[in-house]
N, C-alpha and C positions, 0 to 999 in steps of 0.2 A: 504494500500500500504506500509506503514511503517512497519507493522507487517511482511508482506511477505519479505521485504528487511532486516528483523532482525535489524531494527533500531527503535529508539523512537524519539519522538519530542525533548526530552531532549538532544539527541546526536547530534543535528545540531547546527550550529552557527547562524541560521536564526532567525531574529526578527519577531515577530508575531503581527499582528493587527487584530482586530475583530470589527464587527458591533454588538454592543449590549451585554447586560449582559448574555443572554442565550448562545450565542456562546462562550463567554468568559468562562462561567462555564463548558461547554462541553470540551473545550480545556484543561482547568486546570484539569479536571477529568482524562485526558489522559496524564498528566504530563507536559503539556506545560506551559510556562510562557508567558503570554500575555503582550506585551510591550506597546500596544496602544489600547485603546477602544475609538471609536468616541463618542463624546458627543451627537451627533445627530444620531439616529439609522436608518440611511439610507445611500445609497452609496455616496451621495453628502457630507455628514458629514464626512465619512471616507476619502474621497478624500481630503477635506480641511485639516484634521488632518495629513494625510500622507505628503501632499505637504509642510506643515509648518515645517516638520522635515526632508525632503528628500534632499539628495545630488544627483546631476546629474549622478555620477558614479555608483549609486546603481541601482539594478534591482528588479522588483516586480513579484512575482508569485501570481496570483489571482485564488484561488480555489473557484468554485461556481457551482450552478446547471446548467444543460444543457440549460435551458431557464431562463434568468434573465434580469433585467433592464440593460441598457447600461450606466447609469449615471456614475458609478465608473470607468469602463475602459475608457470611453470617456474623462472624466476629467483628468485622469492620462496621457493618450496619448497626449492630448492637451498641457499638461505641459512638454512634451518631455520625459516622463518616459519610460524606457525600460521595457516593460510589456509582460508577458506571461499569457494568460488566459486559464485555463484548466477546462473543465466541469468534475466534479467528481461524479455527481449523476444526475439521471433523476427523476423528480417529476411526479408521477403517482397517480391516484385516488386509494384509499384504497378499498378493497372489501366491499360491502354493501353500497356504496355511493348512489346507486339508491334508496335504502330504505330510507335513510336520506332525499333525495330530496322529496320523496313522503310524508314523515312525515312533512316536512316544508310546503308543499302544503296543507296538511290536518290541519295545524294550531296547531300541537302538542307542539310547543315550545313557551315559553314566550319571549325568546331572542335568537338570533343567533350571535355567536362571530366569527369574521374572524381574523386569526392571520397572514395572508399574502395574497397578491394578488393571489397566486397560490391556496390557499384553496378555494377562490371564483371561480377561473377558473375550478378547478376539479369538483366542485359542479355544475356549470353551464353546464358542458359537459353532465350532466345527464338530463337536463331539458331545456325547452325553455321559452317562454313568460309566461306560467303559473307559473313556479318557480320564475321568476323575479318578477311577480306580488305578489306572496306570500311573498317573501322577502321584497318587498316594503311595505306590510301591517304589517310585523313583526317588532319588535324592533331589530335593528342590532347594533353591536359594532365592531369597527375597532381597531386593535392594534396600529395603527399610521396613519400618513398622507398618505403614499404611498398606504396603504390598503384602506383608505377612498376614495382616488382618483380612485382606481380600482372599488370600489363599485359604485361611481358616474358615471364612464364611462359605467357601465353596466345598468345604469338607476335606481340605488338604492341610496338613501341618508342615510348615517349612522345616526342612532339615537344618537350615542355617539362615541367619539374617545378617546381612552386612552391618558391621559396626558403624560405618559411615556410608552414605549413599554415593559412592564414587567407584570408579573402575578398580582402584586399589582395594577398596572395601569389599567389593564383590570377589576379587581374586583371593583375598585373604579368607573369606568365608568358604569359598570352594576348596582351597588348600586345607582348611581345617577339617573338611569332610574326608580328605584322603591323606592322612598323615604318612610321612615317609617311613 
């Protein structure tokens, strides 16, 4: 949208907050200066960080996927923040996800890593009880607590949860499942 408007993130006076290092890196690659990164990589953490710095006369634009948890907007609205929420993208399954689901059911993988609740949801759209059973028999790693909660709600207990929601955190969690 900025490209179409012939603007850049650098050309705005807007301050930017992000949930997590991955989003921060992506914004910085596009020339943004991220002013606030929540210590806790979930909506509740960003809400606390924002509310600690927020003044009532300020307004917030929350850019997010079409389907997302309501923790962040609910917390901001409860605090009286003037909030606009805009869905900027739709999360859909990638081509070939049906094959991945069959491969999981066939026991092809030693570990299955989930990087968000939506990765689980898109996968489960392709299978039913058989897939859930296969995931329950597999080692599974969740990138964080929100994703581990989504797994649990689907009837799957994560074998490990990354201590921090980063690539290193995931690698450490996987390595802990397979000690040398």
